[in-house]
DOFI-870872 format. One line per 3 residues: for each residue y, z, x of C-alpha. Coordinates in steps of 0.05 Angstrom, whole numbers, always signed. Layout:
<martors>
Y Z X; ...
</martors>
This chain:
<martors>
+3559 -491 +2248; +3487 -479 +2217; +3455 -508 +2275
+3495 -467 +2331; +3478 -401 +2288; +3399 -418 +2291
+3407 -438 +2366; +3442 -373 +2375; +3392 -329 +2333
+3334 -366 +2369; +3360 -376 +2438; +3311 -333 +2463
+3269 -393 +2471; +3317 -430 +2510; +3326 -384 +2566
+3290 -355 +2627; +3236 -303 +2595; +3248 -239 +2637
+3262 -175 +2622; +3330 -172 +2643; +3352 -229 +2602
+3320 -194 +2536; +3360 -130 +2553; +3423 -162 +2565
+3412 -194 +2498; +3393 -127 +2463; +3456 -97 +2494
+3498 -150 +2461; +3471 -146 +2392; +3453 -74 +2385
+3501 -8 +2379; +3504 +34 +2445; +3458 +87 +2407
+3396 +54 +2434; +3356 +97 +2477; +3287 +75 +2502
+3313 +12 +2537; +3359 +55 +2584; +3301 +88 +2609
+3240 +33 +2597; +3280 -33 +2618; +3228 -80 +2586
+3221 -124 +2533; +3144 -120 +2505; +3107 -188 +2491
+3042 -154 +2464; +2999 -90 +2470; +2931 -73 +2459
+2896 +1 +2458; +2939 +36 +2511; +2967 -23 +2543
+3031 -58 +2540; +3046 -126 +2570; +3115 -146 +2580
+3149 -211 +2574; +3141 -222 +2656; +3061 -207 +2644
+3069 -139 +2674; +3022 -84 +2648; +3035 -17 +2631
+2987 +46 +2615; +3023 +70 +2554; +3028 +149 +2547
+3086 +150 +2492; +3051 +113 +2435; +3112 +107 +2392
+3131 +175 +2414; +3061 +192 +2383; +3063 +154 +2321
+3002 +105 +2345; +2942 +147 +2339; +2892 +95 +2345
+2936 +53 +2398; +2969 -10 +2395; +2933 -65 +2349
+2870 -25 +2333; +2823 -72 +2293; +2812 -30 +2236
+2887 -30 +2227; +2904 -102 +2231; +2845 -109 +2177
+2876 -59 +2133; +2940 -91 +2139; +2908 -160 +2124
+2871 -132 +2063; +2934 -107 +2031; +2971 -171 +2043
+2910 -212 +2012; +2900 -161 +1951; +2955 -176 +1917
+2992 -110 +1917; +3069 -108 +1919; +3084 -83 +1989
+3124 -28 +1966; +3121 +5 +1895; +3177 +60 +1893
+3136 +114 +1867; +3093 +86 +1815; +3018 +90 +1839
+2968 +46 +1857; +2892 +49 +1876; +2904 +47 +1952
+2957 +103 +1937; +2920 +147 +1901; +2854 +137 +1950
+2906 +154 +2005; +2934 +217 +1967; +2868 +242 +1955
+2847 +236 +2025; +2906 +268 +2062; +2904 +325 +2010
+2829 +340 +2034; +2851 +347 +2104; +2906 +400 +2085
+2887 +478 +2087; +2834 +487 +2027; +2817 +418 +2026
+2894 +411 +1989; +2867 +451 +1927; +2936 +496 +1929
+2982 +428 +1950; +3007 +372 +1924; +3044 +314 +1958
+3119 +292 +1957; +3130 +214 +1994; +3193 +220 +2017
+3239 +162 +2050; +3204 +132 +2114; +3223 +182 +2161
+3209 +247 +2189; +3279 +272 +2179; +3280 +247 +2109
+3225 +294 +2100; +3257 +357 +2130; +3316 +344 +2089
+3272 +348 +2030; +3239 +407 +2049; +3301 +443 +2059
+3330 +423 +2000; +3267 +445 +1959; +3260 +510 +1996
+3328 +525 +1975; +3322 +507 +1906; +3261 +546 +1897
+3286 +608 +1932; +3363 +599 +1902; +3382 +619 +1972
+3421 +579 +2024; +3407 +601 +2089; +3349 +568 +2136
+3324 +597 +2203; +3301 +555 +2261; +3288 +561 +2330
+3321 +546 +2396; +3289 +484 +2428; +3263 +461 +2364
+3273 +379 +2337; +3274 +364 +2266; +3312 +297 +2266
+3381 +263 +2270; +3400 +261 +2198; +3448 +315 +2178
+3411 +376 +2152; +3354 +357 +2203; +3410 +362 +2259
+3432 +428 +2240; +3368 +458 +2248; +3352 +420 +2314
+3365 +464 +2378; +3392 +407 +2423; +3468 +414 +2425
+3488 +342 +2454; +3480 +299 +2388; +3521 +354 +2353
+3579 +344 +2394; +3638 +323 +2359; +3598 +325 +2287
+3633 +375 +2246; +3618 +406 +2185; +3537 +424 +2196
+3496 +446 +2143; +3515 +525 +2137; +3480 +582 +2146
+3429 +554 +2199; +3411 +623 +2246; +3376 +602 +2308
+3325 +653 +2342; +3290 +646 +2407; +3232 +613 +2415
+3172 +635 +2461; +3174 +600 +2523; +3111 +629 +2568
+3144 +598 +2629; +3222 +610 +2617; +3224 +667 +2570
+3287 +671 +2533; +3293 +748 +2535; +3275 +742 +2613
+3219 +789 +2605; +3163 +734 +2608; +3084 +737 +2591
+3055 +781 +2538; +3113 +827 +2541; +3165 +771 +2524
+3119 +753 +2470; +3107 +816 +2438; +3184 +830 +2447
+3205 +760 +2408; +3153 +772 +2348; +3188 +848 +2345
+3261 +806 +2345; +3239 +762 +2286; +3215 +815 +2243
+3262 +866 +2252; +3321 +818 +2242; +3294 +800 +2177
+3283 +869 +2157; +3343 +902 +2186; +3395 +914 +2128
+3449 +911 +2190; +3427 +844 +2217; +3485 +812 +2187
+3436 +753 +2171; +3427 +741 +2092; +3354 +735 +2073
+3343 +663 +2080; +3306 +603 +2038; +3263 +577 +2090
+3238 +589 +2164; +3228 +517 +2196; +3190 +508 +2262
+3144 +471 +2301; +3077 +503 +2324; +3082 +459 +2383
+3157 +440 +2403; +3151 +367 +2426; +3220 +341 +2444
+3238 +418 +2465; +3195 +410 +2527; +3120 +418 +2499
+3116 +490 +2483; +3059 +514 +2439; +3078 +571 +2395
+3037 +638 +2417; +2984 +654 +2362; +3005 +723 +2351
+3081 +708 +2343; +3062 +649 +2289; +3020 +697 +2250
+3068 +750 +2249; +3123 +699 +2224; +3073 +678 +2174
+3062 +753 +2144; +3139 +770 +2149; +3160 +706 +2110
+3104 +718 +2051; +3118 +788 +2051; +3195 +771 +2035
+3184 +709 +1996; +3215 +664 +2051; +3187 +592 +2053
+3159 +571 +2119; +3156 +497 +2136; +3124 +480 +2193
+3146 +412 +2221; +3079 +376 +2241; +3113 +307 +2250
+3091 +295 +2321; +3034 +346 +2329; +2997 +331 +2271
+2934 +293 +2260; +2891 +310 +2316; +2946 +311 +2368
+2936 +386 +2398; +2858 +384 +2385; +2853 +405 +2314
+2882 +361 +2257; +2946 +409 +2248; +2977 +446 +2300
+2987 +508 +2255; +2910 +506 +2250; +2904 +543 +2320
+2940 +610 +2297; +2896 +602 +2227; +2955 +605 +2181
+2974 +568 +2125; +3050 +539 +2110; +3084 +534 +2049
+3111 +464 +2060; +3076 +414 +2115; +3129 +363 +2144
+3088 +297 +2163; +3105 +228 +2183; +3088 +185 +2247
+3013 +183 +2255; +3008 +193 +2175; +3026 +120 +2173
+2980 +97 +2223; +3043 +67 +2261; +3081 +45 +2201
+3139 +79 +2169; +3113 +133 +2118; +3136 +209 +2115
+3092 +258 +2061; +3107 +333 +2050; +3049 +376 +2032
+3082 +432 +1985; +3046 +487 +1953; +3048 +482 +1888
+3071 +545 +1869; +3136 +524 +1904; +3145 +455 +1875
+3206 +469 +1834; +3233 +389 +1836; +3250 +357 +1770
+3239 +286 +1766; +3287 +245 +1812; +3312 +301 +1850
+3300 +276 +1913; +3280 +195 +1918; +3279 +140 +1966
+3265 +65 +1957; +3214 +59 +2002; +3170 +121 +1987
+3111 +71 +1961; +3104 +32 +2024; +3033 +3 +2011
+3023 -21 +2082; +3028 +43 +2113; +2992 +79 +2066
+2930 +26 +2085; +2937 +41 +2161; +2953 +111 +2146
+2883 +124 +2110; +2850 +78 +2161; +2871 +125 +2217
+2857 +190 +2180; +2794 +165 +2164; +2773 +143 +2237
+2800 +210 +2257; +2755 +251 +2215; +2696 +211 +2221
+2699 +201 +2293; +2712 +275 +2307; +2777 +256 +2346
+2805 +323 +2348; +2741 +353 +2384; +2752 +297 +2438
+2818 +308 +2446; +2814 +381 +2455; +2764 +371 +2508
+2804 +315 +2546; +2865 +355 +2547; +2833 +416 +2580
+2802 +365 +2631; +2873 +327 +2642; +2906 +400 +2648
+2854 +420 +2698; +2864 +357 +2733; +2941 +367 +2736
+2933 +432 +2758; +2892 +411 +2821; +2948 +362 +2830
+2997 +417 +2823; +2972 +451 +2885; +2992 +392 +2928
+3059 +377 +2891; +3089 +445 +2875; +3147 +405 +2850
+3098 +411 +2777; +3123 +480 +2771; +3094 +494 +2699
+3034 +450 +2661; +3022 +458 +2588; +3013 +437 +2519
+2950 +427 +2472; +2903 +367 +2472; +2936 +302 +2487
+3003 +333 +2478; +3020 +353 +2552; +3078 +369 +2582
+3102 +373 +2663; +3158 +417 +2676; +3198 +390 +2739
+3227 +447 +2784; +3258 +455 +2850; +3210 +498 +2891
+3251 +500 +2958; +3298 +545 +2920; +3291 +618 +2898
+3254 +633 +2836; +3281 +674 +2784; +3256 +744 +2776
+3199 +718 +2727; +3168 +668 +2787; +3205 +611 +2752
+3237 +556 +2801; +3300 +523 +2777; +3289 +458 +2736
+3303 +397 +2763; +3333 +342 +2715; +3348 +299 +2770
+3280 +291 +2799; +3243 +288 +2731; +3291 +223 +2713
+3272 +198 +2781; +3194 +206 +2770; +3198 +175 +2692
+3231 +114 +2735; +3176 +111 +2789; +3127 +121 +2733
+3155 +55 +2698; +3152 +20 +2769; +3080 +42 +2778
+3061 +11 +2704; +3065 +77 +2669; +3106 +97 +2609
+3120 +159 +2593; +3180 +205 +2562; +3212 +261 +2583
+3239 +324 +2547; +3257 +396 +2542; +3326 +430 +2579
+3359 +385 +2622; +3300 +332 +2610; +3260 +370 +2663
+3193 +359 +2625; +3154 +293 +2636; +3116 +288 +2565
+3044 +254 +2551; +3033 +231 +2479; +2982 +172 +2495
+2936 +144 +2435; +2881 +192 +2421; +2831 +142 +2438
+2849 +137 +2507; +2785 +142 +2549; +2769 +186 +2612
+2773 +126 +2656; +2846 +113 +2634; +2861 +183 +2638
+2838 +178 +2707; +2892 +114 +2721; +2944 +158 +2692
+2929 +209 +2741; +2929 +164 +2801; +2998 +127 +2775
+3029 +188 +2767; +3010 +215 +2838; +3033 +144 +2861
+3096 +156 +2824; +3110 +220 +2865; +3100 +192 +2926
+3146 +135 +2913; +3197 +193 +2891; +3191 +221 +2965
+3156 +279 +2941; +3117 +296 +2999; +3046 +338 +2986
+3038 +403 +3020
</martors>
């Protein structure tokens, strides 16, 4: 029996090593909840920088990068060395919330990157996912204010745990999940291509700004004053929608006036991804709570809150988690943060993002199915539309989720990995390593155009 178990467990060595075989075994081993293998049908053998090699020795340009987790790309030598340093140092691999010299150094460096070099902030190490950090932020806001409501925004994504899902806009994962966290009020998030008020342009942004302020001030709004407002300064899964500066600044002003904690979710947009260290910096504001994960751990599981000290209402042990002390993630996180800061990667990313959007705009002239190109830095979305159908009164064409899915498939077949998002999955999303070169971005453009042609999209 022992030998049979061992053979079944390690049997991948005994059959033909191809993607299909590994995927079939994964389907046998894992729950139906798995998602990425359905869109990106490969088994990864190795990866380096922005390149992934599958078990059949096919190469792919990776513009997903662990959903933005791998800021320095795959297997950066400094990252590998930082892991080796921990392994040979004698440190335990996790320490609950006990401190170590490594944790001390990581904490000091991370705080130095927060507004005002972190003088007004403290850190809370959470469980290893961004969703757990969101849960902690919501609980803390309620504890501090004594209020129970939360305002969130349509199109927002904050995680799949119970409270985080309650403040997430996407309705699909909420189906048949009863008893969601109560008193979550959703409000429309600005969308310059598909204005939720049907106005569009600056007028739409101004109307949404007024709408938010009026809801908070109106004694007949029907919405009790909330404990917190939670939002992304650039919505990621919701289709790469940057918040207009004026709107975000007014939300900060109104929340401060009313003693409502502003929680900014920087899980995907943080750490130089948008051309600044944090996406909220584009508006020059300071959140009360900053949610950080993904890149903060350098590719390993870590989630941290930056909390303004005046709102740190926790009592000892009131939000815990076994893996708060992931030493390997603190080592790789520290290496990532230092590399980003020391090499001024945010400035590089800002310039590359503008160049790439210009190149995509040129491509858009030939392929009008690319209805809208948006984003900041290396967080870019391409909304796929039906240009042969009538536009709405704002000039926006109907979304084409089917073509978007086909394009993702054709990109994969052309050796390019990218993700989809937005309503109906109509937005192709780029989240490559922040160290991607201009030559590699040119390869992306070639592969993307080949995918358009392979999908039957004819240039005009």
